[in-house]
C-alpha positions, 0 to 999 in steps of 0.5 A, spaced: 459 705 015 457 702 022 462 697 020 467 702 019 465 705 026 466 699 030 473 698 027 475 705 029 472 704 036 476 697 036 483 700 034 482 706 039 481 701 045 487 697 043 491 703 042 488 705 049 490 698 052 497 698 049 498 705 052 496 703 059 501 697 058 507 701 056 506 706 062 506 701 067 512 697 064 516 704 064 514 705 071 520 701 075 515 701 081 510 697 077 513 691 075 520 687 077 523 694 080 518 695 085 521 688 088 527 692 089 526 699 091 533 700 094 536 698 087 531 703 084 534 709 088 541 707 087 540 707 079 537 714 079 542 717 083 547 714 078 543 717 073 543 724 076 551 724 077 552 722 070 548 728 068 552 732 073 546 733 078 550 732 084 545 735 089 539 730 086 544 724 086 546 726 094 539 727 096 537 720 093 543 716 096 541 719 103 534 717 102 536 710 100 541 710 106 536 712 111 530 708 108 534 701 107 539 701 112 540 693 111 540 694 104 546 691 100 547 698 096 549 701 103 556 701 102 556 703 095 551 709 096 556 711 102 562 711 097 557 714 092 556 720 096 563 722 096 564 721 089 559 726 088 563 731 092 569 729 088 566 729 081 563 736 083 570 739 084 572 745 088 576 746 094 569 746 099 567 740 095 573 736 095 574 737 103 567 734 104 569 729 099 575 727 104 570 727 110 565 722 106 571 717 104 574 717 111 567 715 114 567 710 109 574 707 111 571 707 118 565 704 117 567 699 112 575 698 113 575 690 110 571 692 104 575 692 097 572 699 096 576 702 102 583 702 098 579 706 093 576 711 098 584 711 101 586 712 093 581 718 092 583 721 099 590 722 096 588 724 089 584 730 092 591 732 095 595 731 089 590 735 085 591 741 090 598 740 090 602 746 088 609 748 085 615 746 089 617 754 090 610 755 093 606 752 099 607 744 100 602 742 105 598 738 100 604 735 097 606 733 104 599 730 105 599 727 099 605 723 100 602 721 107 596 718 104 599 714 098 604 711 103 598 709 108 594 706 102 601 702 100 602 700 107 595 698 109 592 695 103 599 692 100 594 686 096 590 692 093 590 692 085 591 700 086 598 699 089 601 700 083 598 707 081 599 709 088 606 708 088 607 712 081 603 718 084 607 717 090 614 718 086 611 724 082 609 727 089 616 726 092 619 729 085 616 735 087 618 735 094 625 733 092 625 739 088 623 744 093 629 741 098 634 742 093 632 749 091 632 751 099 639 747 100 642 751 094 639 757 096 643 756 103 649 754 099 650 760 094 650 764 101 655 760 104 651 758 110 654 751 109 651 748 115 644 749 113 645 747 106 648 741 108 642 739 113 638 740 107 642 736 102 644 730 106 636 729 108 634 730 101 638 724 098 636 720 104 629 721 103 628 721 096 633 717 092 629 717 086 629 724 085 631 727 078 637 731 081 640 727 086 647 727 083 646 735 083 644 735 090 650 730 092 655 734 088 653 741 092 653 737 098 660 735 097 662 742 095 658 745 102 663 740 106 669 743 102 666 750 104 666 748 111 674 746 110 675 753 107 672 757 113 676 752 118 682 753 115 682 761 117 680 759 124 685 760 130 685 753 133 690 748 135 693 746 129 693 739 131 685 739 132 684 743 126 687 738 122 683 733 125 676 737 124 679 738 116 679 731 116 672 729 118 669 734 113 674 732 107 671 725 109 664 727 109 665 730 102 669 724 099 663 720 101 658 725 097 662 724 091 663 717 092 656 716 092 655 719 085 659 714 082 656 708 086 649 710 086 648 715 080 654 713 075 650 715 068 648 722 071 651 728 069 655 729 075 659 723 075 665 726 071 665 732 076 665 727 082 671 723 080 675 729 079 674 732 086 676 725 089 682 725 085 683 733 087 682 730 094 687 724 094 681 719 095 680 713 092 675 713 086 670 707 087 667 703 081 660 702 080 657 695 079 653 693 073 647 692 077 648 700 079 649 702 072 643 698 069 638 701 075 640 708 074 640 707 066 633 705 067 631 710 072 633 715 067 630 712 061 623 712 064 623 720 065 620 725 060 622 732 058 617 737 057 617 741 050 618 749 050 611 750 049 609 745 054 614 749 059 611 755 058 604 753 059 606 750 065 608 757 068 601 759 068 598 753 071 598 751 079 599 744 078 607 742 078 610 739 072 612 731 074 614 729 068 621 728 070 619 723 076 621 716 075 617 711 072 621 705 075 623 703 082 620 703 089 619 709 093 621 710 100 615 709 105 618 711 111 622 718 112 629 717 115 632 721 121 635 726 117 640 731 119 639 738 122 643 744 121 646 744 129 649 737 127 654 740 122 658 743 127 658 737 132 662 734 126 668 738 127 667 739 135 667 731 136 674 731 131 677 736 135 675 732 142 679 726 139 683 723 145 689 722 141 689 730 140 688 731 147 693 727 150 690 721 151 684 718 155 684 720 163 683 713 167 680 712 173 682 707 178 677 704 183 680 700 189 677 693 191 679 690 197 682 684 197 679 677 200 680 676 207 682 683 209 680 686 215 674 690 216 675 697 218 675 699 225 668 702 228 667 709 228 673 710 224 674 716 220 672 716 213 678 716 208 680 722 204 680 722 197 687 726 197 690 721 201 693 714 198 691 708 202 696 705 207 697 698 203 699 702 197 703 707 201 707 701 204 708 697 198 711 703 195 715 704 201 713 711 202 711 713 210 704 714 212 701 720 211 701 725 216 694 727 220 691 733 219 692 739 224 686 739 229 682 745 230 681 748 236 674 750 235 672 743 233 667 739 237 670 733 240 667 727 243 666 726 251 671 720 252 672 718 260 679 718 262 684 713 261 688 710 267 694 708 262 694 715 259 700 719 260 699 725 263 704 732 263 707 733 270 706 740 272 710 740 278 717 744 278 723 741 281 722 743 288 715 739 288 711 745 288 705 746 283 707 751 277 701 756 277 698 757 270 700 763 266 697 770 267 692 772 262 693 779 259 686 781 259 684 779 266 684 784 271 687 781 278 688 784 285 695 787 287 697 789 280 698 796 282 704 794 286 707 789 281 706 794 275 712 798 273 713 805 274 711 807 267 705 803 267 703 807 274 705 814 272 701 813 266 695 810 270 696 816 275 696 821 269 690 818 266 686 819 272 689 826 274 686 828 267 680 825 268 679 829 275 682 835 272 676 835 267 671 834 272 673 840 276 673 844 269 666 842 268 664 844 275 667 851 274 664 852 267 657 850 270 658 855 276 660 861 271 653 859 267 649 859 274 647 866 275 645 865 282 
């Protein structure tokens, strides 16, 4: 009996020791893990994120960052903070995730994870992207962020994924531009339609409806020709403007045949070129193979998927190309105000206006005498003396002098010819009398009519004075 009790006590002691040993082993701070507490904190945060406890994960990661600033897990911890917001989802959480990723790129720009942070920033706006007929802010931001990744980290392994996403985003933006251009075309606002469609085919050459955009662009130019024919312009200038618009339309149709020869609008473009009496170009084998590869890479959605997409916020990007290089820089494009300038420049052609006006500048020959000092400035309406002599024409007459003009005070010249003011008898001729000057003795030399008139006038004056005195005498009672 005592032996049995001792055995039981021994077994209980062994179980107790084993339990104590297992507890110490399970504690990461009690064995090897206690030597690397930063790794323990990082593992705990990753486990919390795996179980969707994002608040706990962020608190653990923040503890790691603040407690061990020199840890080798600092970079991964900062990136994991952004990942926790990114995995949580929601508009506010995604905005906070973008801030964390931007901070990571600022502090660790040379690490391989910087490209990963940039990709996730672009993916945030890709997830928030809406359909072409709605707000395009996130689509444009996604395009900019994917381009930044490709340009800043060209050697990253994430570049192919970024290019594919970029082509999908540009498919949405291209569809938006085409719908706007088509809206203006149907309402015969051809300058606005031309500006949208011309910019579209330059910015997004991989757009699935590029052939339709080019065909509508050519139709818009032809619409401008129709409107121009009814304008009351000069026939010569009108013909030049029509030729300019027709040439632009032919270029749009020709681009369909040379760049997108296997698409639906190729035959229609060929017919329009023949109707305009323009040369029909032939596509090269390389262009045909490139366009065929682009068309084969596109996917079409079924009826059920199309109906489901109608209730979703995210656009359908199945028609985006899977091959090719997306453009990384936007071209200048065209504005609606540039379209009327095409006709204006054609109408201002020098051949239609009667030739260019030439401006000749006279350059003095070497060895010619310089002009005399204080010489008057040459006039623009008078030809030079050398030109007049060469042409056999007399020199130009001097302009009439003005009596009110101020003249320079020059001392008299002894050799100057003077006018003889003496008459034949040798007596000096007096100057002519001034009309308005009062002179003495004019009453005796005046005519009878003038003296009688002056007398009559003076008599009238004295008579009126007497009448005034008599009238005053009558009024005075005294």
